[in-house]
C-alpha positions in Angstrom: 0.0 0.3 -0.2 1.5 3.4 -0.8 2.2 5.6 1.5 0.2 8.7 2.9 2.5 11.7 1.2 2.8 10.1 -2.7 1.6 12.5 -4.9 -1.6 12.2 -6.4 -2.5 12.9 -9.6 -2.5 15.9 -11.3 -5.4 17.9 -12.4 -4.7 18.2 -15.9 -6.1 15.4 -18.2 -8.6 14.8 -15.7 -11.6 16.0 -17.5 -14.1 14.3 -18.3 -17.4 16.8 -20.2 -21.2 16.2 -20.9 -24.5 16.9 -20.1 -27.2 13.9 -19.1 -30.2 16.6 -19.6 -29.0 17.2 -23.3 -26.6 14.8 -24.6 -27.2 11.9 -22.0 -23.9 10.4 -21.4 -20.3 12.0 -19.8 -17.0 11.6 -22.2 -13.3 12.1 -22.2 -10.7 12.6 -24.4 -8.4 10.0 -26.1 -4.7 10.5 -27.4 -4.2 7.9 -29.8 -1.5 6.8 -33.0 1.9 8.5 -33.9 1.5 11.8 -34.6 -0.6 11.6 -31.9 -4.8 12.6 -32.3 -7.6 13.1 -29.9 -11.2 11.8 -30.2 -14.1 12.2 -27.7 -15.1 9.0 -25.8 -18.1 8.0 -23.6 -16.9 6.1 -20.6 -18.8 3.0 -20.2 -18.6 1.0 -17.3 -21.4 -0.9 -19.2 -19.6 -2.4 -22.3 -15.9 -3.0 -23.4 -15.2 -2.3 -26.4 -13.4 0.9 -26.8 -14.1 2.7 -30.8 -14.2 5.2 -32.9 -14.3 5.7 -36.9 -12.0 5.0 -39.5 -11.2 8.0 -42.1 -12.4 5.0 -44.8 -15.8 4.6 -42.9 -18.9 5.2 -45.7 -21.1 5.2 -43.0 -20.3 7.1 -39.6 -21.6 10.6 -38.5 -20.3 14.1 -38.0 -18.6 14.0 -34.4 -16.7 16.0 -31.9 -13.1 15.0 -33.9 -14.3 13.3 -37.0 -16.3 15.6 -38.6 -15.3 14.5 -42.1 -12.6 11.4 -43.1 -9.7 13.7 -42.9 -10.6 14.4 -39.0 -10.9 10.4 -38.8 -7.8 7.8 -37.7 -6.1 6.4 -40.1 -4.2 4.0 -39.4 -2.1 4.5 -43.0 -1.1 7.9 -41.0 0.1 6.3 -37.8 3.4 5.5 -38.2 2.8 2.9 -35.0 0.0 1.3 -36.5 -1.0 -2.2 -37.0 -4.1 -3.7 -38.4 -5.0 -7.1 -36.7 -4.9 -10.4 -38.7 -6.9 -13.1 -37.1 -4.2 -15.5 -37.7 -1.8 -13.7 -35.7 -3.9 -11.9 -32.9 -2.6 -10.1 -30.5 -3.1 -12.0 -27.0 -6.2 -12.3 -25.4 -7.7 -10.7 -28.4 -11.0 -12.3 -29.9 -11.9 -12.0 -33.5 -15.6 -12.9 -33.4 -15.7 -12.6 -37.5 -12.9 -12.2 -40.4 -12.5 -10.4 -43.7 -11.7 -12.9 -46.9 -7.9 -10.9 -46.3 -8.0 -12.5 -43.2 -8.2 -9.2 -40.9 -10.1 -9.2 -37.9 -13.3 -7.7 -37.3 -16.5 -6.8 -34.8 -20.1 -6.3 -34.6 -21.6 -4.8 -32.4 -25.1 -3.9 -31.2 -26.5 -1.7 -28.1 -29.8 -2.3 -25.7 -31.0 1.5 -27.1 -31.0 0.3 -30.3 -27.4 1.2 -32.0 -24.7 -0.2 -33.3 -21.3 -0.9 -34.8 -18.8 -2.4 -36.7 -14.9 -2.6 -38.5 -11.9 -4.0 -37.9 -9.5 -4.5 -35.1 -6.6 -2.1 -35.0 -3.9 -2.2 -32.6 -1.8 1.5 -31.9 -0.7 3.6 -29.1 -2.6 5.7 -26.5 -0.8 8.2 -24.5 -2.2 8.3 -20.7 -1.3 11.6 -18.3 0.8 11.0 -15.5 1.0 12.8 -12.5 4.1 15.1 -13.8 1.2 17.1 -16.4 4.3 17.4 -18.7 4.6 13.9 -19.5 2.4 11.3 -20.9 2.9 7.7 -20.9 2.7 5.6 -24.0 0.7 2.2 -24.1 0.0 -0.1 -27.2 -3.9 -1.2 -27.3 -6.2 -2.9 -29.7 -9.8 -0.8 -30.6 -12.4 -1.3 -33.0 -11.8 1.2 -36.0 -15.2 2.0 -37.3 -16.6 1.4 -40.7 -20.0 1.8 -39.9 -22.8 3.5 -37.4 -26.2 3.3 -37.0 -28.5 4.7 -34.6 -27.0 6.9 -31.7 -23.8 6.0 -32.6 -24.3 7.9 -35.9 -26.1 11.4 -34.6 -23.7 11.5 -31.0 -21.4 14.5 -30.5 -18.8 12.1 -28.9 -16.6 10.2 -31.4 -17.2 7.2 -30.1 -17.0 4.8 -26.5 -14.7 3.2 -24.5 -15.8 0.7 -22.6 -14.2 -0.7 -18.9 -16.3 -3.6 -18.1 -15.2 -6.5 -17.0 -16.0 -8.4 -19.7 -13.5 -9.8 -22.1 -15.8 -10.1 -25.1 -13.3 -8.8 -27.6 -10.8 -9.2 -25.5 -8.6 -6.6 -23.2 -10.2 -3.5 -22.6 -8.0 0.0 -23.0 -8.1 0.5 -19.2 -6.4 -3.8 -18.6 -4.1 -2.5 -21.3 -3.0 0.6 -19.2 -2.8 -1.3 -15.6 -1.0 -4.1 -17.0 1.5 -2.3 -18.6 2.5 0.2 -16.1 1.6 -2.4 -12.8 -0.7 0.3 -11.7 -3.3 -1.0 -9.4 -6.4 -2.5 -11.2 -8.6 0.3 -9.7 -10.0 3.4 -11.5 -12.7 6.2 -10.5 -15.4 8.4 -11.8 -16.9 11.5 -10.3 -19.2 13.6 -12.0 -21.5 16.3 -12.0 -24.3 17.7 -13.8 -21.8 18.7 -17.0 -18.5 17.8 -16.3 -16.0 15.1 -13.8 -13.0 13.6 -13.6 -11.8 10.1 -13.6 -8.5 8.1 -12.8 -7.3 5.5 -14.0 -4.5 2.9 -12.1 -4.9 4.8 -8.8 -4.1 3.3 -5.6 -7.1 3.1 -2.4 -5.4 4.3 0.5 -5.1 3.3 3.5 -8.1 5.3 5.3 -10.3 4.6 2.2 -9.7 0.6 2.5 -11.2 0.4 5.5 -14.3 2.3 4.8 -17.7 1.3 6.0 -18.7 2.3 2.3 -17.5 -0.9 0.2 -20.7 -2.6 -2.0 -19.4 -6.3 -3.6 -20.2 -6.6 -7.2 -20.6 -9.8 -8.8 -21.0 -10.6 -12.2 -18.9 -11.7 -14.9 -18.5 -8.5 -16.8 -20.8 -6.2 -15.7 -20.6 -4.4 -12.1 -23.6 -6.4 -10.5 -24.0 -4.7 -6.7 -26.7 -6.5 -4.1 -29.2 -3.8 -3.9 -32.3 -5.0 -1.8 -34.2 -1.8 -1.0 -35.4 2.1 -1.5 -36.7 4.1 0.8 -38.0 7.4 -0.2 -38.2 9.7 3.0 -37.7 7.3 5.3 -39.9 4.7 4.0 -39.5 1.7 1.8 -41.0 1.4 -1.9 -42.3 -2.4 -0.1 -40.3 -4.4 -3.5 -39.0 -7.9 -2.7 -35.5 -7.6 -2.7 -35.4 -10.5 -5.2 -36.7 -8.0 -7.9 -33.6 -5.9 -7.5 -31.3 -9.0 -8.4 -28.7 -7.9 -11.1 -28.1 -4.3 -10.4 -25.4 -3.2 -12.5 -23.6 -0.2 -12.3 -23.8 1.5 -15.7 -22.1 4.5 -16.3 -22.9 4.5 -19.9 -27.1 4.5 -19.1 -28.0 7.8 -18.5 -30.8 7.1 -15.5 -32.1 4.8 -13.3 -34.0 2.0 -14.2 -36.2 0.1 -11.6 -37.8 -3.4 -11.4 -42.1 -2.0 -11.9 -42.2 -3.2 -8.3 -40.3 0.0 -7.0 -40.6 1.6 -9.8 -44.1 2.2 -9.4 -44.2 3.6 -5.7 -40.9 6.3 -6.3 -43.1 7.4 -9.4 -46.5 8.2 -7.3 -44.3 9.6 -4.7 -42.7 12.3 -6.8 -46.1 13.0 -8.5 -48.0 13.6 -5.3 -45.0 15.0 -3.0 -44.2 18.7 -4.2 -43.0 21.1 -1.9 -45.9 23.9 -3.3 -48.7 21.7 -2.3 -51.3 20.4 -4.8 -48.7 18.7 -7.4 -51.5 19.0 -10.4 -50.8 22.5 -10.3 -47.9 22.9 -12.0 -47.4 19.4 -14.4 -45.7 19.9 -17.1 -45.6 18.2 -20.5 -42.4 15.9 -21.3 -40.4 14.0 -24.0 -41.8 11.2 -23.9 -45.4 9.2 -22.5 -43.7 8.0 -19.7 -42.2 11.1 -18.4 -43.5 13.1 -15.1 -42.3 16.4 -14.9 -43.2 19.6 -13.0 -42.1 23.5 -13.8 -40.2 24.2 -10.2 -37.4 26.4 -9.4 -34.0 24.8 -8.2 -35.1 25.7 -4.6 -38.3 24.0 -4.9 -35.5 21.0 -6.2 -33.8 20.8 -3.4 -37.0 20.5 -1.2 -37.7 17.3 -2.5 -37.8 14.0 -0.8 -34.0 12.2 -0.8 -33.9 9.0 -1.7 -31.8 6.0 0.3 -30.2 2.9 -1.2 -29.4 -0.1 1.2 -27.5 -2.7 0.1 -27.4 -6.5 1.3 -23.8 -5.9 3.6 -25.5 -2.7 5.4 -24.1 -0.2 3.5 -26.3 2.8 2.4 -26.0 5.6 -0.5 -28.0 8.9 0.0 -29.2 10.2 -3.2 -30.6 14.2 -3.1 -33.0 14.9 -5.5 -30.7 16.1 -8.4 -29.3 12.9 -8.5 -32.7 11.3 -9.3 -33.9 14.7 -11.6 -33.1 15.9 -14.7 -34.0 19.3 -15.6 -35.8 19.0 -19.0 -35.5 22.3 -20.0 -35.0 25.6 -18.4 -37.7 25.4 -14.8 -39.1 22.3 -15.6 -37.3 19.3 -14.1 -38.4 15.5 -14.6 -38.0 12.1 -12.6 -35.1 10.6 -13.2 -36.2 7.0 -12.7 -37.8 4.6 -16.1 -39.5 1.1 -15.3 -37.2 -1.3 -16.1 -40.1 -3.8 -17.2 -39.0 -6.9 -15.3 -36.3 -7.6 -12.4 -32.9 -6.2 -12.1 -32.1 -2.7 -11.8 -29.9 0.2 -13.4 -27.8 2.6 -11.7 -26.7 5.4 -14.3 -24.5 8.2 -14.7 -27.2 10.6 -13.2 -27.2 8.4 -9.6 -23.5 8.6 -9.7 -23.2 12.6 -9.6 -21.6 14.0 -6.3 -19.9 11.0 -5.7 -16.3 9.8 -6.6 -17.3 6.0 -7.4 -14.6 3.5 -7.3 -14.4 0.4 -9.0 -12.2 -1.7 -7.2 -11.3 -4.5 -9.3 -8.9 -6.0 -7.2 -11.1 -6.6 -4.3 -13.8 -6.8 -6.7 -15.9 -4.3 -4.7 -16.9 -0.5 -4.9 -18.1 2.4 -3.3 -19.9 5.7 -3.6 -17.2 8.5 -1.9 -19.3 11.5 -1.6 -17.2 14.4 -3.5 -17.0 17.4 -4.6 -16.4 16.3 -8.6 -16.6 19.9 -10.0 -13.5 21.0 -7.5 -12.1 17.8 -8.7 -12.4 18.1 -12.3 -10.6 21.8 -12.1 -8.4 20.6 -9.3 -8.7 22.3 -6.6 -10.1 18.8 -4.5 -7.8 15.6 -4.6 -9.1 11.8 -5.7 -9.5 9.4 -2.9 -7.1 8.0 -4.7 -3.4 8.0 -4.5 -1.4 8.1 -7.9 -3.5 7.1 -11.4 -3.0 7.9 -14.9 -5.5 10.3 -17.1 -7.4 9.2 -20.4 -5.6 12.1 -22.6 -1.8 12.7 -22.6 -2.2 14.4 -26.0 -0.8 17.6 -24.6 1.9 17.0 -22.8 3.2 14.0 -25.6 2.6 16.8 -28.3 3.8 19.8 -26.4 7.5 17.8 -25.0 7.1 14.1 -26.6 7.7 13.5 -23.2 7.5 9.4 -23.7 8.3 7.5 -26.7 6.2 5.0 -28.0 6.9 1.7 -27.8 8.0 -0.4 -31.0 5.6 -2.5 -32.7 5.5 -5.9 -31.5 6.8 -9.3 -34.2 3.4 -11.2 -34.6 2.7 -13.5 -30.9 2.4 -17.2 -31.3 -1.5 -17.7 -32.6 -3.5 -18.4 -29.5 -6.7 -20.5 -29.4 -8.7 -18.3 -27.0 -12.6 -18.8 -26.1 -15.2 -17.3 -27.3 -17.4 -16.1 -24.4 -21.0 -14.7 -25.2 -20.9 -11.4 -24.0 -23.3 -11.1 -21.0 -26.1 -9.0 -21.0 -27.0 -6.4 -21.0 -25.1 -4.9 -23.1 -23.4 -4.9 -25.3 -24.7 -8.2 -27.6 -23.5 -8.9 -31.0 -26.0 -8.6 -33.5 
């Protein structure tokens, strides 16, 4: 365990940007290739693949940094790029499909209906370090998209970076980082309404290691936590504990999804307990039939009833009203919980706000540490974790050339890895 005086991660490169209300996600810039280029990727603890558009993509949308073929990633323009062959895939990589020429391909469909496909590439990614003037290069595989549909085509972000534990397509970007740097297999996310911070490979300090806030998680790929009850206003919603089975913490899902037996009491409480008295006086129109919205000031939002999540090991996580509501438009606030229509639940990005959520994959546990995530984003407060890396090391690399990329490896011996089915609910091959 590191000494308490060890340097914590500098604020440079920590930034996550987004807006759950307008964009529905949070994203971070990643730095890839030689010469390096930045791309804006959704950070998603519910999936495993890192992917963004290729320069030769005939059906990709216009995004933050990849608005046209010339601004997209081009493996022919990166001196450290390597196209993956099905005959000699990188160690641990699963080539699920192959082209006639033997190139490793992927195809993924997501639960909200969008899909992506393309080829697997290996290249150098540049990560920020505790010294903001230095960066660290790590070789990793990723998906270079040649097709996008649905939200992937229309979204502002260039692509996605998965942080789940699934090995559907081989190691994740974080897997490559912590293995190459011998860092702890731990990362954290801290979100506000419009921005946040992420620390990769930081160490859990002694004072947090013994914290009573840790929640064990299970699941082969996703982060499944043992939720057993929800209380609102101190009163249980009285859903059977078994109906919460397989509750996942998923930053790539915007809001909270609850089993019907829990959703209905939460919805009814929101509709019938208003700071101004008669709720029907302020009903506002939402975007969808299952939206429940009122005209409210921020002061009135803060007077709504708090919510508490209860887990099987006795840990409770408290949510203020702004963690289960969202502002649809100026002065109109809606319930940020929805009917899952079956058992199980999802705690989405909105429910991670105002906490630094630490995913300790060494001990298979996570914790919601209350935090001023805006101050962490701005560098005014340190992370819970000691040391670590940030996703985007482009600034330091481009300004100083502080790290040399690792050389292209010679083709490894052909492995015969199993091809596991992807974990539900996302992603799942079409």
